[in-house]
Structures are given as structure tokens and as C-alpha cells.
C-alpha positions as CSV (number, residue, x, y, z in Angstrom):
1,M,-17.7,-61.4,77.5
2,K,-15.7,-58.2,77.1
3,K,-12.8,-59.6,79.2
4,I,-12.8,-62.8,77.1
5,L,-12.6,-60.8,73.9
6,L,-9.8,-58.6,75.3
7,L,-7.8,-61.6,76.3
8,A,-8.3,-63.1,72.9
9,G,-7.0,-59.9,71.3
10,V,-3.9,-59.9,73.5
11,F,-3.2,-63.5,72.6
12,A,-3.6,-62.8,69.0
13,W,-1.2,-59.8,69.2
14,L,1.4,-62.0,71.0
15,S,0.9,-64.6,68.3
16,V,1.9,-62.0,65.7
17,I,5.0,-61.1,67.8
18,T,5.9,-64.8,68.0
19,I,5.3,-65.5,64.4
20,H,6.7,-62.4,62.8
21,A,9.0,-61.0,65.6
22,Q,8.0,-57.6,64.4
23,V,5.3,-55.1,65.6
24,T,3.8,-51.9,64.2
25,I,1.9,-49.5,66.5
26,G,-0.2,-46.7,65.1
27,K,-1.1,-48.0,61.6
28,Q,-2.1,-51.4,60.2
29,T,1.0,-51.7,58.0
30,P,3.9,-54.1,58.2
31,P,6.9,-52.6,60.1
32,D,10.1,-51.7,58.5
33,S,12.1,-54.9,57.9
34,S,15.0,-53.7,60.1
35,A,12.7,-52.9,63.1
36,V,11.4,-55.2,65.8
37,L,9.0,-52.5,66.9
38,Q,7.9,-49.5,64.9
39,V,5.7,-46.7,66.2
40,L,3.9,-44.6,63.6
41,S,1.9,-41.4,64.2
42,P,-1.6,-41.7,62.7
43,D,-1.5,-38.1,61.6
44,S,2.2,-37.4,61.7
45,T,1.8,-34.9,64.5
46,R,2.6,-36.9,67.6
47,G,5.6,-38.6,69.1
48,V,6.6,-41.3,71.6
49,L,6.8,-40.4,75.3
50,I,9.0,-42.6,77.4
51,P,9.2,-42.7,81.2
52,E,10.2,-39.4,82.7
53,M,12.0,-39.2,86.1
54,T,14.4,-37.3,88.2
55,V,17.9,-38.5,88.9
56,A,16.7,-39.6,92.4
57,Q,13.9,-41.6,90.9
58,R,16.1,-43.1,88.1
59,D,18.6,-44.3,90.7
60,L,15.8,-46.3,92.4
61,I,15.6,-48.6,89.4
62,K,16.8,-52.0,90.5
63,N,19.0,-54.1,88.1
64,P,18.4,-51.9,85.0
65,A,18.8,-53.8,81.7
66,D,21.6,-52.8,79.4
67,G,20.3,-50.1,77.1
68,L,17.3,-49.2,79.3
69,V,16.2,-45.7,78.3
70,I,14.6,-42.9,80.5
71,Y,14.1,-39.2,80.1
72,N,16.1,-37.4,82.9
73,L,14.0,-34.4,84.2
74,S,17.0,-33.1,86.2
75,E,19.3,-33.0,83.2
76,E,16.6,-32.4,80.6
77,C,18.1,-35.2,78.5
78,F,17.7,-38.9,77.7
79,N,19.8,-41.4,79.7
80,Y,20.5,-45.0,79.0
81,W,22.0,-47.7,81.2
82,D,25.5,-48.7,80.2
83,A,25.9,-52.1,81.8
84,A,29.6,-52.5,80.8
85,Q,30.6,-49.4,82.8
86,G,27.8,-49.7,85.3
87,I,26.6,-46.0,84.9
88,W,23.8,-44.0,83.3
89,Q,25.0,-42.3,80.2
90,S,23.6,-39.2,78.7
91,V,22.8,-38.9,75.0
92,C,23.5,-35.2,75.3
93,G,27.2,-36.1,75.6
94,K,29.4,-38.1,78.0
95,L,28.1,-35.8,80.7
96,G,24.6,-34.4,81.2
97,K,23.9,-30.9,82.6
98,A,26.0,-29.8,85.5
99,D,24.6,-29.0,88.9
100,F,26.5,-25.8,89.9
101,K,26.0,-22.4,91.4
102,I,27.8,-19.1,91.9
103,S,29.8,-19.5,95.0
104,D,30.3,-15.9,96.0
105,C,28.4,-13.0,94.4
106,S,30.7,-10.5,96.0
107,A,33.8,-12.1,94.2
108,I,32.4,-11.5,90.7
109,T,34.7,-9.0,88.9
110,V,34.1,-7.0,85.7
111,S,37.1,-6.3,83.5
112,G,37.7,-3.8,80.6
113,Q,36.4,-0.5,79.6
114,Y,32.9,0.0,78.2
115,L,32.2,2.8,75.7
116,T,29.1,3.7,73.8
117,K,29.2,2.8,70.1
118,Q,32.4,0.7,70.5
119,S,32.2,-3.1,70.2
120,L,33.4,-5.2,73.2
121,G,36.7,-7.1,72.7
122,T,38.9,-9.6,74.5
123,S,39.5,-7.2,77.4
124,N,35.8,-7.1,78.2
125,Y,34.8,-10.0,80.4
126,I,33.3,-11.0,83.7
127,T,35.0,-13.4,86.1
128,V,32.5,-15.6,88.0
129,P,33.4,-18.1,90.8
130,V,31.3,-21.2,90.8
131,K,31.0,-24.3,92.8
132,V,30.2,-27.5,90.9
133,N,28.3,-30.3,92.7
134,T,27.8,-32.6,89.7
135,P,30.0,-32.6,86.6
136,G,28.4,-31.9,83.2
137,S,27.8,-29.3,80.6
138,Y,27.2,-25.7,81.5
139,S,26.0,-22.5,79.8
140,V,26.3,-19.2,81.6
141,T,25.0,-15.8,80.3
142,A,25.1,-12.3,81.8
143,V,23.0,-9.6,80.3
144,P,22.2,-6.0,81.2
145,N,18.7,-5.5,82.6
146,P,17.3,-3.7,80.8
147,D,19.1,-4.6,77.6
148,N,21.9,-2.2,76.4
149,G,23.2,-3.9,73.3
150,Y,25.9,-6.2,74.8
151,Y,26.1,-9.4,76.8
152,F,28.6,-12.0,78.3
153,S,28.6,-15.7,77.9
154,A,30.6,-18.9,78.5
155,S,29.8,-22.6,77.9
156,G,31.5,-26.0,78.1
157,E,31.8,-29.0,80.4
158,F,32.9,-29.4,84.0
159,L,34.7,-32.8,84.1
160,T,34.9,-32.9,87.9
161,A,33.2,-31.4,90.9
162,G,34.9,-28.5,92.7
163,D,35.5,-24.8,92.6
164,Y,36.0,-23.0,89.3
165,S,36.5,-19.5,88.0
166,L,34.6,-18.9,84.8
167,I,35.4,-16.2,82.3
168,L,32.3,-14.8,80.5
169,Q,33.5,-13.1,77.4
170,G,31.8,-10.0,76.3
171,A,30.2,-9.3,73.0
172,G,28.0,-6.7,71.4
173,T,28.0,-2.9,71.4
174,P,26.7,-0.7,74.3
175,D,24.1,1.8,73.2
176,K,23.7,4.1,76.2
177,F,26.2,5.5,78.7
178,T,25.8,5.5,82.4
179,P,24.7,8.9,83.8
180,T,27.1,10.8,86.0
181,G,26.9,9.3,89.5
182,G,25.1,6.2,88.3
183,Q,26.0,2.6,89.3
184,G,25.9,1.3,85.8
185,D,23.9,-1.4,84.1
186,P,22.7,-4.1,86.5
187,I,23.8,-7.5,85.2
188,K,21.5,-10.5,85.4
189,F,23.1,-14.0,85.4
190,S,21.6,-17.2,84.1
191,L,23.1,-20.7,84.8
192,N,21.9,-23.4,82.4
193,G,18.7,-21.4,81.8
194,A,18.0,-20.8,85.5
195,D,18.3,-17.3,87.0
196,A,21.0,-16.7,89.6
197,S,20.3,-14.6,92.6
198,C,23.4,-12.3,92.3
199,N,22.2,-8.6,92.0
200,N,25.4,-6.7,93.0
201,V,27.2,-6.6,89.6
202,F,27.1,-3.4,87.5
203,V,28.8,-2.3,84.4
204,K,29.5,1.4,83.8
205,V,29.3,2.5,80.2
206,E,31.2,5.7,79.3
207,D,30.3,8.3,76.8
208,S,32.8,7.6,74.0
209,S,32.6,11.3,72.9
210,I,34.7,12.3,76.0
211,K,38.3,11.4,75.4
212,P,40.8,10.5,78.2
213,L,43.4,13.3,77.8
214,Y,46.1,13.3,80.5
215,S,49.8,12.7,81.1
216,L,51.7,10.6,83.7
217,V,53.9,12.5,86.1
218,C,56.8,10.0,86.4
219,N,58.7,11.7,89.2
220,T,55.8,11.2,91.5
221,V,55.7,7.4,91.2
222,K,56.0,5.7,94.6
223,V,55.9,2.0,95.4
224,N,54.2,1.2,98.7
225,G,54.1,-1.9,100.9
226,V,56.3,-4.8,101.7
227,Y,56.9,-7.6,99.2
228,K,57.9,-11.2,100.2
229,I,58.7,-14.2,98.1
230,N,55.6,-16.3,97.3
231,T,53.3,-14.1,99.3
232,V,50.1,-12.8,97.7
233,L,50.0,-9.0,97.4
234,D,47.3,-7.3,99.4
235,A,45.7,-3.8,99.7
236,T,48.9,-2.3,101.1
237,N,50.9,-3.2,97.9
238,T,50.2,-0.2,95.7
239,I,51.8,2.3,93.4
240,T,50.7,5.9,93.7
241,M,51.4,8.7,91.2
242,Q,50.0,11.9,89.9
243,L,48.4,12.8,86.5
244,N,48.1,16.1,84.7
245,V,44.6,16.0,83.3
246,D,43.2,18.2,80.5
247,P,40.0,19.9,81.7
248,A,38.2,18.7,78.6
249,A,38.7,15.1,79.8
250,T,36.7,15.5,83.0
251,G,34.4,12.6,83.3
252,A,36.4,10.2,81.1
253,T,38.0,7.1,82.5
254,Y,41.7,6.5,83.0
255,I,43.1,3.0,82.8
256,I,46.7,2.6,84.0
257,E,48.6,-0.6,84.4
258,T,52.0,-2.2,84.5
259,N,53.4,-5.2,82.7
260,S,53.5,-8.5,84.6
261,V,57.0,-9.3,86.0
262,D,57.9,-12.4,88.0
263,G,54.3,-13.0,89.0
264,I,53.1,-9.5,90.0
265,K,51.5,-6.6,88.2
266,F,49.6,-3.4,89.2
267,S,46.5,-1.7,87.7
268,G,44.0,1.0,88.4
269,S,41.2,2.9,86.8
270,G,38.8,5.6,87.7
271,I,37.2,8.9,86.6
272,L,39.4,11.9,85.5
273,T,38.6,15.0,87.5
274,G,40.8,17.6,85.7
275,G,44.0,19.3,86.9
276,T,46.5,17.5,89.0
277,Q,45.1,14.2,90.2
278,T,46.6,11.5,92.4
279,V,45.8,7.9,91.5
280,T,46.5,4.5,93.0
281,L,47.4,1.3,91.2
282,Y,46.7,-1.9,93.1
283,G,49.0,-4.9,93.0
284,S,48.0,-8.5,92.3
285,G,49.8,-11.9,92.1
286,K,52.8,-12.9,94.2
287,P,56.5,-12.5,93.6
288,N,58.2,-15.7,92.5
289,S,61.8,-14.5,92.7
290,F,64.0,-12.2,94.8
291,T,65.1,-10.2,91.7
292,P,64.1,-6.5,91.8
293,K,61.0,-6.1,89.5
294,A,61.5,-3.4,86.9
295,L,57.9,-2.4,85.9
296,T,56.7,-0.3,83.0
297,I,53.6,1.8,83.6
298,T,51.3,2.4,80.6
299,C,48.0,4.2,80.2
300,N,45.0,4.8,77.9
301,S,45.6,8.5,77.4
302,Q,44.9,9.7,73.9
303,S,47.0,12.8,74.3
304,D,50.3,11.3,75.8
305,V,51.7,7.9,75.0
306,S,54.7,8.2,77.3
307,T,55.4,5.6,80.0
308,C,56.9,5.6,83.5
309,S,58.9,3.0,85.4
310,A,58.7,1.6,88.9
311,T,60.9,-0.9,90.8
312,V,59.6,-3.4,93.3
313,I,62.1,-4.7,95.8
314,V,61.3,-8.2,97.3
315,A,62.6,-8.8,100.8
316,Y,65.4,-11.2,101.1
317,S,64.8,-14.3,103.2
318,T,65.8,-14.4,106.9
319,K,69.6,-14.5,107.3
320,K,71.5,-16.4,110.0
321,V,74.6,-14.6,111.3
322,L,77.5,-16.1,113.2
323,S,79.4,-13.4,115.0
324,I,82.8,-14.1,116.7
325,G,84.6,-11.7,119.0
326,L,84.6,-10.0,122.4
327,D,83.0,-7.0,124.2
328,M,79.6,-7.5,122.8
329,N,77.9,-5.1,125.3
330,T,80.7,-2.5,125.5
331,Y,82.7,-1.8,122.4
332,G,80.8,-4.1,120.0
333,Y,83.6,-6.1,118.5
334,S,81.1,-8.9,118.5
335,F,77.7,-8.2,117.1
336,N,76.0,-10.5,119.6
337,G,75.2,-8.1,122.4
338,T,73.7,-4.6,123.1
339,A,76.5,-2.4,121.7
340,A,76.2,-0.2,118.6
341,S,77.3,-3.0,116.2
342,N,74.3,-5.1,117.2
343,K,71.9,-2.2,117.1
344,L,73.0,-1.5,113.5
345,I,72.1,-4.9,112.1
346,T,69.0,-5.6,114.2
347,A,67.3,-2.2,113.7
348,K,64.3,-3.0,111.5
349,T,64.6,0.4,109.9
350,N,68.0,-0.6,108.6
351,Y,67.4,-4.3,107.8
352,G,63.8,-5.4,107.9
353,V,60.4,-5.6,106.2
354,L,59.1,-2.2,107.3
355,E,58.1,0.0,104.5
356,N,60.9,2.4,105.4
357,S,63.6,-0.4,105.9
358,V,66.7,0.6,104.0
359,V,67.4,-3.0,103.1
360,K,64.4,-5.3,102.7
361,V,65.2,-8.6,104.5
362,D,62.8,-10.8,106.4
363,G,64.8,-10.9,109.7
364,I,68.4,-11.2,111.0
365,T,69.0,-14.1,113.3
366,L,72.2,-14.3,115.4
367,T,73.2,-17.9,116.0
368,R,75.0,-17.2,119.3
369,P,73.0,-14.2,120.8
370,G,74.3,-12.8,124.1
371,V,77.6,-14.7,123.9
372,N,81.1,-13.5,123.6
373,F,81.8,-16.3,121.1
374,Q,85.6,-17.1,121.1
375,P,85.3,-20.7,119.8
376,N,87.9,-23.5,119.9
377,D,88.3,-25.8,116.9
378,A,85.4,-28.1,117.8
379,E,83.0,-25.2,118.6
380,L,83.8,-23.4,115.4
381,Q,83.3,-26.5,113.3
382,T,79.9,-27.1,115.0
383,A,78.9,-23.5,114.3
384,L,80.0,-23.7,110.7
385,N,78.2,-27.0,110.2
386,E,75.0,-25.1,111.0
387,K,75.6,-23.3,107.7
388,P,75.2,-19.7,108.8
389,D,74.5,-17.3,105.9
390,I,77.0,-14.7,107.1
391,V,80.0,-14.9,109.5
392,I,81.5,-11.7,111.1
393,T,84.7,-11.7,113.1
394,G,86.1,-9.0,115.3
395,Y,88.7,-8.3,118.0
396,A,90.3,-10.1,119.7
397,W,89.8,-13.5,118.0
398,N,93.0,-15.2,116.8
399,P,92.0,-18.3,114.8
400,S,94.2,-21.4,115.0
401,A,95.7,-22.9,111.8
402,N,92.8,-25.4,111.8
403,Q,90.2,-22.6,112.2
404,C,91.8,-20.7,109.3
405,Q,91.3,-23.7,107.1
406,M,87.7,-24.1,108.4
407,M,86.9,-20.6,107.3
408,V,88.6,-21.1,103.9
409,D,86.5,-24.2,103.4
410,Y,83.3,-22.3,104.5
411,L,84.1,-19.6,101.9
412,S,84.8,-22.2,99.2
413,K,81.3,-23.7,99.8
414,G,79.6,-20.3,99.2
415,G,79.8,-18.9,102.7
416,T,79.9,-15.1,103.2
417,M,82.3,-13.4,105.6
418,L,83.0,-9.9,106.9
419,V,86.4,-10.4,108.6
420,Y,87.7,-7.6,110.9
421,M,91.0,-9.0,112.0
422,E,94.4,-7.8,113.4
423,A,95.4,-10.9,115.2
424,G,98.6,-13.0,115.0
425,N,97.3,-15.4,112.5
426,T,96.0,-12.8,110.1
427,Q,98.9,-13.6,107.8
428,L,98.2,-17.4,107.9
429,F,94.5,-16.9,107.1
430,L,95.4,-14.7,104.1
431,Q,98.0,-17.2,102.9
432,R,95.3,-19.9,103.0
433,I,92.9,-17.7,101.1
434,F,95.3,-16.9,98.3
435,G,97.1,-20.2,98.3
436,T,100.6,-18.6,98.6
437,T,103.1,-18.0,101.4
438,E,104.2,-14.9,99.6
439,V,101.4,-12.9,101.3
440,T,102.6,-11.1,104.4
441,A,100.7,-9.1,107.1
442,N,102.1,-7.1,110.0
443,G,101.2,-4.1,112.2
444,T,101.6,-0.5,111.1
445,N,100.7,3.0,112.3
446,A,98.8,3.4,115.6
447,A,95.5,4.3,117.3
448,G,93.7,7.1,115.4
449,A,95.3,6.4,112.0
450,V,93.0,7.6,109.1
451,Y,92.9,5.9,105.7
452,Q,91.3,7.2,102.5
453,L,88.7,5.1,100.7
454,P,88.8,5.0,96.8
455,Y,86.5,6.4,94.2
456,I,85.0,3.1,93.2
457,N,81.3,2.9,92.3
458,D,80.3,-0.4,93.8
459,E,77.8,-1.6,96.4
460,V,80.1,-1.0,99.3
461,M,81.6,2.4,98.4
462,N,78.3,3.7,97.2
463,G,75.6,1.6,98.8
464,P,72.1,1.8,100.4
465,F,73.4,3.6,103.5
466,G,75.5,6.2,101.8
467,D,78.1,7.2,99.3
468,I,81.5,7.0,100.9
469,R,83.7,7.2,97.8
470,G,86.8,9.3,98.6
471,M,85.9,9.4,102.3
472,Q,87.9,8.1,105.3
473,W,87.9,5.3,107.8
474,G,89.6,5.3,111.2
475,E,91.8,2.8,113.1
476,D,90.6,2.0,116.6
477,A,92.9,1.8,119.6
478,S,95.9,-0.2,118.2
479,A,97.9,-0.7,115.1
480,T,96.5,-1.6,111.7
481,Y,97.7,-4.7,109.9
482,A,99.0,-4.0,106.4
483,I,99.1,-6.7,103.7
484,S,101.7,-7.2,101.0
485,N,102.0,-9.4,97.9
486,I,98.2,-10.1,97.5
487,P,97.4,-11.0,93.9
488,T,95.8,-7.7,93.0
489,S,93.8,-9.3,90.1
490,Q,91.8,-11.3,92.7
491,V,90.7,-8.4,94.8
492,T,89.1,-4.9,94.8
493,V,91.2,-2.7,97.0
494,Y,89.3,-0.3,99.3
495,S,92.3,1.3,101.2
496,N,96.0,1.2,101.5
497,A,98.2,1.7,104.6
498,Y,98.9,5.4,104.1
499,D,97.8,7.3,107.3
500,I,96.6,10.8,106.2
501,S,96.3,12.0,109.7
502,G,99.8,11.4,111.0
503,T,103.3,10.4,109.8
504,P,102.8,7.6,107.2
505,A,105.0,4.6,107.4
506,A,107.4,3.7,104.6
507,N,106.0,1.9,101.6
508,S,102.5,2.4,103.0
509,S,100.9,3.3,99.7
510,S,101.7,-0.1,98.3
511,R,100.3,-2.1,101.2
512,I,96.6,-3.0,101.6
513,T,94.4,-2.5,104.6
514,I,90.9,-3.3,103.2
515,F,89.9,-5.5,100.2
516,K,86.9,-7.3,98.8
517,H,87.7,-10.7,97.1
518,N,86.5,-10.8,93.5
519,T,85.3,-14.5,93.5
520,L,84.8,-15.4,97.2
521,N,82.1,-13.8,99.3
522,L,84.7,-12.1,101.5
523,I,85.4,-8.5,102.7
524,F,88.6,-8.3,104.8
525,V,89.4,-5.3,107.1
526,C,92.8,-5.2,108.8
527,D,91.4,-3.8,112.1
528,G,89.6,-6.0,114.6
529,G,88.2,-2.9,116.4
530,F,86.8,-1.3,113.2
531,N,83.3,-1.4,114.7
532,S,84.2,-0.2,118.2
533,N,81.8,2.3,119.8
534,N,81.0,3.1,123.4
535,A,80.0,6.7,123.1
536,L,83.5,8.0,123.7
537,Q,84.3,11.3,122.0
538,E,88.1,10.8,121.8
539,N,89.6,11.3,118.4
540,T,91.7,8.0,118.4
541,V,89.3,5.4,119.6
542,C,85.8,4.1,118.8
543,P,85.4,5.3,115.2
544,F,82.0,3.6,114.7
545,K,79.0,5.8,115.2
546,L,75.2,5.7,115.0
547,D,72.5,8.3,115.4
548,A,69.6,8.1,117.8
549,N,67.7,5.9,115.3
550,N,70.6,3.5,115.0
551,F,71.3,4.7,111.5
552,P,75.1,4.9,110.6
553,I,76.7,8.3,110.5
554,P,80.3,9.5,110.4
555,K,82.3,10.3,113.5
556,Q,83.7,13.7,113.2
557,N,87.2,15.1,114.0
558,Y,89.0,11.8,114.0
559,G,92.8,11.3,113.7
560,R,96.0,11.0,115.7
561,G,97.7,14.1,114.3
562,A,97.1,17.8,114.7
563,A,93.6,19.2,114.7
564,A,94.1,20.3,111.1
565,N,94.7,16.7,110.1
566,R,91.5,15.2,111.6
567,Y,88.6,14.0,109.5
568,P,85.1,12.6,109.6
569,V,85.4,8.7,109.5
570,Y,82.8,6.5,107.9
571,N,83.4,3.1,109.6
572,S,79.7,2.5,110.5
573,I,78.5,3.4,107.0
574,F,81.2,1.1,105.5
575,T,80.0,-1.8,107.6
576,A,76.3,-1.0,106.9
577,N,77.0,-1.1,103.2
578,A,79.2,-4.2,103.6
579,F,76.5,-6.0,105.6
580,A,73.9,-5.2,102.9
581,W,76.3,-6.6,100.3
582,A,76.8,-9.7,102.4
583,I,73.0,-10.2,102.6
584,K,72.7,-10.0,98.9
585,Q,75.6,-12.3,98.3
586,A,74.2,-14.8,100.7
587,Q,70.8,-14.7,99.0
588,F,72.0,-15.2,95.4
589,N,75.5,-16.8,95.7
590,G,75.7,-18.0,99.3
591,I,76.0,-21.3,101.1
592,N,72.1,-21.5,101.4
593,K,71.2,-19.8,98.2
């Protein structure tokens, strides 16, 4: 009988639905006219509970109806089925709560200085790496445990899965400072309300009553490490310097940093110990240009607001060098062999990426190593088509008319040349360079002639390997070519034909023996044996000299006249400075710039 009555009640209820198309649950009152179904709480203290399920359970629903609603336990939010897009949408926003975690506790970093009774600002933040598995909204907090009056937080939405770096901005005011020797306040992290397991992050709070009183000692600034283009700085890339610390500042924190220049900066902090103190600033970022980085060093000292400067040199890229000439293993007219000329340019302490390299360059590559390269027309054209960064010529190469034009064409495309030449077609080559047949060149003086260099302050006369302004260079074992009628407005003259060690030739002061072109990447020396060295001690041959470490040094007592007219000659230092100039020209203005 009870079952019959129950069925009768159900049919009666369905009849109401059919007749009125409206239902009220909870009270015997007609539903609102706009509602098909209205649920009312009998005592206004209860709500409606719809099906609860996890994401995994929700996704088992087959063919969900458009608008079907569930409560997502995983996201802690209502979801509804959007048939048009074929996805479950969240009423908490386009996305529900994200599924993410801290990817590396050891990579969490704390930034800024923390002082008692001073509110946290924009410089106070914690950087947290996270891995997002499911996009959605996030809320991250970090608080001292126990509480110390300040906290960190960040919130937002992850639109895609992947790795992120969150910035948790600090707020509040620290109450208590960290005791001497203490680790600092342990920081507790919470991700969307759930505790994270990281327990290795501490914030040291300083006593604001102790002021950082110190001064920077600028003449102790030293840049350390090697710097390469687009290469991230590591622990070897530092700046070290000294501080003069007021004894009253012992226990305070120093904060020293540089500005950011072309992708890199340096910073360091620590505790002041009083007296003279050496500190280290660590580099970050990666250089994005070859330009020297002029950095300004600033600090948080409350007694001295002066700044210091530091310059970071970025190593030039590897340079390809084509060397033409003979006697590569004896006198070194060609730089391709084992003689002193090769040792000069291949010594890493001269040109390399060692910390003590004079010129920072990421390698010197000879395109014809171990070859006395004396090319014919076809061979030279092939070699130049390879676009070497620098071409060096020496004794006894005598280029043909075609080869003279090839070299002029190479220069016009941005090629860089160091030409040491006293051959028959010297004049023809120069006429092609200057576009006039008025230029003449012929031999003068003899072995052991000595010529004076000018007082010009440029990168060749006063370069990384030494200041040779007003010094001398020596002719090797034959005559020097002297040049007349060069358009002097197009060149920088480095020496004339006046032999200060012997009897000078007529009109020698008006003729040129070395010049640098002012628009082309060209240095021209009128002696093919300028770089000759085979350890001979004679005073009229082999004027090129290196020390035991392959560093260029002058050769003493050189000259063809009486002993009183002999001089130290600086051929090797000239070439070392000229090669450094050539590397720089090739980098910024060269054929492969």
C-alpha cells in the first residue's frame, strides 16, 4: 500500500510539472514566475549541494549536457560544460586553480636589505622558480615563521603550463633584527593555500640603529674573469675592491652594485667588519655587444656618496688571418710558421681569452698554416674569397698587377691589411690604392737604417703593447722603399725616410716609409723584412725581438752607423700594436663585421 501511495505522489508531482512547468522545493508556495525550479530553505539556514567530484571523476562523465554543473574538488570551484567549445569552464574565471609546485628550492633568492622599523619597498622581494602542470589562477605567500611583521606575496594566472619565475613582493615592517651569527628568519611558503616543503630560505634583518659608514677605495678596483659575447657570466666574472670602514659601522651591511650596461651588471653585499676590508661583486647577465662596458659602482654608505668606475672588456670573436711571404720558420717574413712573428700573434698571453691576455680575442686562426704562401693570381683570389679578417704580407712577395687590384678590392669591401712590402710592384699597389700615377716608390738607404716614429697618440703609437711615440724602427737586411706624392690628407704618417743612424739620403724627410690609411683598414710599411728575427745579434739585421714569454721588446744597439748612432728599435712592439688595431678594425669595420 505504501508503494502505491508513493507512486501516486510522484505521478501527481509530475502532473504539476507538466501542467505548470514550474517547481518549488522547500515550501508550499508557487515558484518565482521566471524560474522553472526554485529551491527554498525552510528556515533560511541551508543551501543547495550539487554533485562534488575531482577532475578525474568529472572527466569520466560521458556526453555531458551543455550547461551541466558540478563542484570541482580539485579546483575548489564550480565547473560547467561548455558544449560550444567542448571544455569544462570554471566560474572562478576562464581558468580554475593552477596545479604547480616550486621546481627548485635551492634556486629561491632573496633580494633587498631588511632593517628593523623600516617598511619594505620595491627592492625587497623573493624570486621563486615554479613548474606549472595545469594552467590556472595562483596565489603564493611567504611569511617568516614565527611572524616578524612582514611578508611576501604574488597572485595571478598561469595561461600555459611550463617553467616560470615568480616575484613575491615584500610588504610590512620587520620588528626584530637577526642576532649576530644567526641565519635569519626562516620563510614558510604557501601555494594556493597548501604549504610548500622548502625550508632553506632565510631573511636576515639588520639593526637599523647601526649605520653603514664606509668609503670605496677606487684605485683598488679590479675586474676579473673572461668576457665573451652572448655568454652568461659565471663565478669567475667578478669585481674586487677595498673599503675603508668606520669602526662604528661594524655589523652593518654594505650593498654595492654597478649599473647595467649592455646586458651585464655586478653586485655584492655583506657585513662590514671595520678597517680596510676587501669585497667582491659578482657579475650577472651576458654581454650583448663587443663595446667596452664602462660601469659605475655605487653603494649604500651613509658617510660617503662617491662612486668608482670599472671597465669590462669583451673578447673579440675569432679572427682568420691570411699571411703571405717566405721563411716562415727562419726569419718570419710570413707569420705561418714557427718563427718569432708567428709566436707573437699566437701567444695566448698576447692575443687570447686568458685573464692576463693583453688583447682579448677568442682565437687567431691562420688560413694557410705551415705554408710559405706565395700565391699566383688564382690562388690569391681563392684565398681572398674566403674573406679572411686580416691579411698580412711580407718579404719577398711581389704581387702582380692583377693581385694589386685584388687587394685593393678586398680593402674596399672592408678587409684589413698589414702590408710589409719592398718589392718591385710596391709603387703599382700604392698607385691603385690612391688612384693616381703620381705616387712613386723606390729604394733608399741600406741594411740597418733607423727611422724615428712620431709623437702621435693613437692605437699604434701608444697601444696595448707599449708607448713607442718618439721611438725608432730598424730596416732589415736591404734598402727601404720611400714613397713620394701620397695625398697626405688621406694618411697618418708614422715615419719618413730620414736615416738617423747613418748618412741620410737627399729629400729623405719629405718621403714616407710607414703610414696608416685614414679610411681604408690599411697600415703600410716599406720594408718586407720589418718582422725578421732569427736570434741574430747583429746591429743591421733582424730588428724584430720577443722576450722568453713571446712578448714584444725593443732590440738594442741597432743601426748602420757608428756605435754612438745606434738605437733601440721597436719593430716588434709596432707590429703588436698594429695587429691589435687590425683585430679591432676587423671586428667593428671589417669585411666580416
